[in-house]
N, C-alpha and C positions, 0 to 999 in steps of 0.2 A: 798501540796502547789505547784502551778505551777512554771515553770521556769521563772525567772525574766529577763533573757537576751535572746535575739534572734538575729539571723544573717539575713542580707539581702545582696544579691550578685547581682551586676550589671556588665555588660560587657562594657568596654570602647572601642568603635569602632569608626572608622572614619565616619563622616557624609557623606551623599550623596547630589548631586546637586538636588535642588528642580525643577523638570521639570513639567510644566503644559501645558495642551493642549492650544495652542494659539487661542484666539477668537478675534483677532484684524483684522482690515481692512485698506486698503488704501482708505480712504474716498473720496479723490479727484478723484479717478479713478473707484472705485467699486460702490459707492453709490451717493455721493453728486453731482458729475458732471452731471449725468443723470437728477437728480431732477432740478438742476439749468438750464440745457438746455431746459427742458420742460416748466419751469416757465418763461423763457426769461430773467432772471437776469444775470448779469456779475460779481456777487460777487465771489471773489476768495475763494477756499476751506480753505485757511489758516485763513480766518476770522471767521470760525465756531469753535471757541474755547470756548465752553460752559463748565460749571463745570463738572469735571470727564471725560473730553473728552479723556484724555490720556489712559483711560481704554479700549477704543475701537479703537483708531487711532494708526497706525504704525508710530513711529517716526524715526525708522531705520530698516534696514533689520534684525538685530539681534533680534528684538522684535518678529519675526515670528518663532524663533526656540524653544520658550517655556522655555528657561533657564534664570531665573532671578538672582538676587543677594542673594537668600536665600539658606541656607543649611538645610537639613532634617536629623534629628536624627533617627536611626533605632528603630522600635517599638518592635522588638523581639531580641532574643539572636543572631540570624544570624548564618552563617556557620563558623565552625572552620576547618582550613585546615592545613595539614601537611607542616612543613617548615615555618609557620608564627608564630607570637607571640600572646599569649593570655594575655590580660591585664584586670584585674578585679578590680572593686571598691567594697570593702567590708565594710559594716556598721554594727557595733554591738550596739544595742540599749537596754536600760533598760525600760521595759514596766511595771515594778512593782512600788509600792508606797513607797518602801524603797530603801536605798542606798546599792549597792553591793560593797564590798571591796576586796582588794587583787585579782584583776581580771587578770587572765592569759589567753591569746589568742594564739591559734595555728592554722595555716592553712597548710594543706598538699594536694598535688595532687597525686593521686594514679592511676596507669595504670596497665595493665596486667603484666608488667615486673618490675616496680619499684615504689617507693613512695618517693616524693621529698617534703621537707619542704620549704614552700614559706614565711611563717611569723611565728615568735615565740618570745614572750616577757617573757619567763619563768625567765630569769635572772633579768628582770626589770619590774615586773607586774604593772598594773595601781593601784594607791592607792585606788581609789574609782570611781564609776560610778553612779551618782545620778539619781533619777527618771526622765524619759524623756530625759536623756542625751545620746549621741552617741559617739562611738569611730570609726573613719573612717580611712581607709588606703588602699593602692593600692598594688596589687601583679602582678607579670609578670612572664611568663614562655614561653620558646620556645617549640612549639609542635614538638616532634620528633618521635611520635608513632601514629599509626592508631588505631581507635576503641574508646571504651568508656573511658572517663576520669572522675574520681570522685574527686570533690573538697570537702575535709573534713574540716569543720570549727568546732572547739571545744573551749570551754571556761571553766575554773575552777574559782569559786568565792566563797566568804563567804556571806551567806544570813543573814537576820536580826536575825535569831535564833542562829547564830554562827556556823552553819553547812556548811561544804565545799561541794559544788555541782558541778557536771560535766554535761555540756550540749553540746552534739555533733549534728551537722547538716551536711547533705551531699547534694551536688548539682552536678548534672550529665550532661555532654555534650559529644558529639561524634565528633571526628575529621575524616575528609575525605581526600582523595588524590586529590590535585588540578590538577596534571599532570599525563599523561599516557606516559611512555617512552618505546619505542621499539628500540632495538639495533640489528645490524646485522654486523657480521665480515666476511671478505672475503680475501682470499689469492690471490694476483696477482703477479706472479713471486716471487721475494724475499721480496715483501712489503706486509704489512697487512693494510687493510683499515677497518675502523669502521664507520658505518652509524648509526645515531641516529634520530629517529622521535619523536617529542615532541608534544603532543596534550593537549589542554586546557580542563580539565574536570570540572572546577569550573563553577560558575554561573555568573561570571563577566569577562570582558576582562582584559588582562594583557599586560604589556610591558616587554619583555625579555631584561634584562640588559646585561647578557652575558651567553653563554653556553661554558663551558671549560672542556676539557678532561685532567685529571691529570694522566699521564702515570706512571705505576709502573717501578721502576728501573730494568734493565738498558735501558728502552725504553724512547723515547721522541715522543711527538705528535705534529703534525702541522695541523692546520685547513685549509681545502680546501673549501673555501666559497667565492663566488663572492661578498657577502655583505661586507666582510672584505676589498676587493679591492676598492669597490665603496664608502666606508666611507670617509667623508670629515673631515678635521681638522676644527672643529667649533670654535676654538679660533680666527680664522680670521673673517672678516666681511662678513658673508654670510646671505642670507635671512632665516627667521625663517621657511618658508615653506619647504626649502631644508632639514632642520634638522628634521622636522616632518615626511617627506616622508621616511627618512631612519630609523625611529624608528621601531623596530621589534615588532609590535602589534600582539598579538595572541588573536583572538576573541573566543567567547565561541564555543566549538566544533571544532575549527580549529586546524591545526597542522603545524609544520615547520620541515624541514629536515636539518641535518648537517652532514658533512663528515670530517673525520680525517685520516691522514696518519701516521702510526707508523713506526719509524725507531729505530735501535739500536745505542746507543751512542758509539762512538769510532769505528764505522764501523760494518759490518756484517749485516745479514738479520734478520728482525723481525720474519720471519717464524720459527726461532728456538724456539720461545716461544709458539708453538702450544699447546693448551690445558691448558696453564697456565694463571694467572691473568695478564690482560693488563693494568688495571687502573680503575679509577672511573670517572663518569660524574657529574660535578657540574653545577647547574642551579640556576640563581638568577633572580628574576623578581620583578616588582613593580605594585601596584594597581593603580586605577584611581586617588587617592589622595596621592600617594607616599609611601604607606605602603609596606614594604619589605618582601619578602619571599625567602627562600633559601633551596634547596634540593640537596642531594648527593646520587647517586645510589650505589648499592653494587658493588663489584668487577666484572668487565666484563671479561669473559674468552675468550681466543683466539680460533680460529677455530680449529676443530679437526685435528689431524695429518693425513697427506695423507696416504692412504692405497693402492696406486698404486704399482703394482709389477714391472712395467717397466716404466721408464721415457724416453721420446724421445724429442730431441731438434735438430733443424736445425742449423748447424754450418756454412755452406756456401752454396751459390746458384749461378747459372749463372748470370752474370751481365746483359745479354740481353736474354729475353725470347720471342720467337715468337709464335703467335697464331697457334695452331694445329701442333706444332713441338716439338719433344722431347727435354728436357733439363736435365742437370745434377745437382744434389744436394748432399750434404754430411750431414748425420744425425748422431747423437750420441745417443746410447742406454745405459741406466744405470739401473741395477737391484737393487731392494730394498728388496729382499727376500733371504733366506738362502738356496736356492736350485737352481739347474741348469735349465735354460730356453732355449727353442728352439725346433722346428723352430718357428719364429715369422711371423705374417702376418700383413702388413700395408695396410690400406684402404684409398684411396684418396677421395677427395670430389666428384669426378665424379663417384665413386663406383668401381674403379679399384683396385683389390687386388694384392698386391706385396708380394710374398712369399720369406722370407729371410732364408737362411741356413747359420748358423754361423760355421766357422771353429772350434771355441772353444766356448762352451756355456758360457753365462755371469754368473759369480758368484756374490755374494752379494757385493754391492758397487763397482763393476767393470764396466768399460765402454768399448764400442766398437764403432768404427767409420766405417760407411758403405757408399760407394758411390753408388747412385741410378740414373738410367735413367728413368725419368717419361715421359710417352707418353700421 
């Protein structure tokens, strides 16, 4: 005996704008005016309102863009992206000629790492499902993994012969990464800077709602972005065009860059966290109809620790320096190795080599100040 119950899964997705190629004309300028001029009549173009004239004549400039008041439903499953929500409409129908009783329905979503139960009525099964009847419900899940997702729909029911039957069905879809994030950390003096480049890998444009860096304790992050300075308080009465111009629209295949400065809370340099976790980058975006997506990166590590044996810093320099004349400067040398160093050679930008002989070689973490005359 064949199975009496069968599943059907539909994806609930946002519709799209119905865009059609415009086939309208400005009749009084493109066509009718020339005909009237050749015929010698002075009839105004506005008088030519025959039946169905609005199908060809432009009433306003918006008619030429091809966007009407219709919305179009997707004809296929569409793309499933990481960070977005999957919403499915599941229908369980009885295609047999008898009534199924004590119907238990269970829906699970299985990935390579886990299995999540989305719907289960084991504690309160359906009393019966008659011939031609349906049981419809909606499931929702936030996509947090890449790759293949198996939507496992199963039902247990009692057939007409009193036998308990089990019917499983599997529906498969694949999730892709909508964004490509590249990060780069750099040490500048005692500060750490983190640069992030975000590229749109999806098939639709998106609006970035925010890009935030959640620094790991004891660090704090400050965004260095000119867009934050130019943002206007739109609670006031400002033109809509100004608001639209400041939206961070990320077109398909395009990217945007962000820069963050990391400092240590309570003072101190962020450079002390070299090679350790700096924090995570969180990105939130919206689609063309407001659908929300959110992603968070893995822990971003700090730049590797410096391997310089000797560090040199200029501590003082002459207040006035004349062209092609010697001037005096004081430099500080600091050793970062556990052995003696010396002699040391400093090379200027002009290629001049300065040979330094230290009275006492620098030991690890020791410093020495030297006065130089640069010619």
